[in-house]
N, C-alpha and C positions, 0 to 999 in steps of 0.2 A: 391232640388233633386240632387243626385249625377249624374254627367255626365262624359263621356269619349269621347275625340276627338280621333278617329282612324285616323292615317295618313298612307296612303298606296300609292304606285306608284313604278315606275321603279328605279333601282339603279342609283344614280347620279341626281335624280330629285330635291333633296334638303329636304328630309324628316327630317333628323337630324337638319339641319339649322333651319327649321320651328319649330321643337319641342324646340330647344334651345331658339329661339326668344320668344315663348310663355312662357317659364320659366323665361327668363331674364326680359321681360317687364311686364308680368302679374302674375308671381309667380305660373304658372300652372306647377305642377311637371310632369315629364315624368315617366311613369311606366317603370322601367328598365326590359329589357328582358334578357334571358340567351342565350348564344351561345357557341359552341365548336370551333369556328374559332379562329385563332390567333389574338392578338391585332394588330391593325394598328398603325402607327406612330401617336403619340398624344393622343391615347386612354388610359383610365385608368380603372383599375378594380373597379367595383361597382360605376362607374360614367358614363361610356359610355355604358357598358353592365356588366352583371355578366358573366365573362369568366369562363367556366366550362371545366372539362375533360369529356371524354365520360362516365366515371364511375360516376362522381358527377351529370352529367346531368340526368342519369337514376333514381336518388333518389328524384328528385323534383316532386311537384304536379302541373301539367300544366293545364292551361285553354285551351291552344292549343299549338301545336308544329309542326315543319316541318323540313324536311331535304333538303338542297340545296347542291348538289354535295356531298362532303364528310363532310360537316358541318351541325350541327343541331342548330335550333333556336326555342325558345319557350317563352311564357309568363305564369307566375305562378299566381295562385289565390292569394297567399300571397303577391306578389308584388303589385297587383292591390289594395288589401285592405289596404296595408301600405300607398300607394299613396293617397287613399281616406281619410285616417286619417289626412293627411296634408291639403287636399283641396277637395272641392266638385266637382271641375272641374280638370281633369287630361288629359294627352295625352299619346298615345301609338302608336309606329311605328309597323305596322304589314304588312304581305303580304295579297294578295287578299283572300286566303283561310281563313286567320284569321278574315277577315271582316265578312265572312259568320257566323263563330262561334260566334263572339261577337254580331252581329245583332240578331241571333237566341236566345242567352242566356240573352242578356241585353236589347234588344228592343229599347224603346224610350230613354234610357240612352245614346245611341250612336249617335254621330255626326261624320259622315264619310267624311273625307277630302281626296280626291284623288289628288295627286300632280304629275305633269308631266311637260315636256318642249314641245315646239312646234316642235322640231325635234329630231330624234335619234342621229344625229351628235352632238348636244349640250350635250346629255347624255354621249356620247363617250368621248368628250373633258373633261368633268368634271371628269369622272372616270380615265382618263389618268393623269389629273392634281393632283388627290389625291393619285396617285401612284399604282393604281390597275394593275395587270398583264394583258398585252394585250390579251393573250389567254383567261383569265377569263372574260375579257370585252366582247369578242365575244360570250361567253356562256351566259352572263348576258343580252345581247341585243337581244337574240333570245329565242324562246320557252317560257316555263312557268316562267322562272326567270325574264322576262321582266315585269311581273305583270301588264298586260294590264287590263283595266277596262272592265268587262264582261257586256253584255247587261242587265242581270237581276239585276245588282247592280247599274245601272245608275240612277234609281229612288231614291236611297238613297244617292248617291254621290253628294258632293259639289266639283266641279272640279276647281282646282287652277293651272293655267299654270304659272310656275315659271321660266320665262325667265329674269325677272328684279327684283332684290331683294327689291328695295324700293317700287315698285308697289305691290309685294307680301306682304310686311309688312303692307301696307295700307289696302289691302284686309283682312288680318288677323285681323287687328284692328277692322274692321267692323264686322267680324264674332264673335270675342270675345265679343263685346258690345251686340250683339244679344243673345249670350249664357248666359250672365250674367244677363239678364233681368228677 
């Protein structure tokens, strides 16, 4: 059966690092999402995201999409189906609102992994280290952009506190072995 690991959590929690680890160690492809935000240092078109203009973004067929500040993010049905052609187990980084959409539409095909750190200060340090603007960091660590886990999603969530990468990798190894059974 085809499955999708949804990875959600606050900015700086390590969602991309986790998705990269799943791909590198287990060959679990990441469903690439689309965004209108500019590329960060080290990111590549059609590898990190599908970077879109506002105009090209409007032409896509989205499973779900959201606006954060002045930028849009979304995952297309075509991208999910393309990833499932490569593997029965794929991963996708989404926000909390996206989790609702996928749970509603895909049900038991979803494994929801909520990634966080033990403190907001750790998130702030990680965001500063990757070069995010300090004003944008303030915005991201408050309000809806924090992507806090809501009460009604807790029953579906597998919570992963990502303070130590080697411990996180060990937990991920255990998760993948259960999903591949």
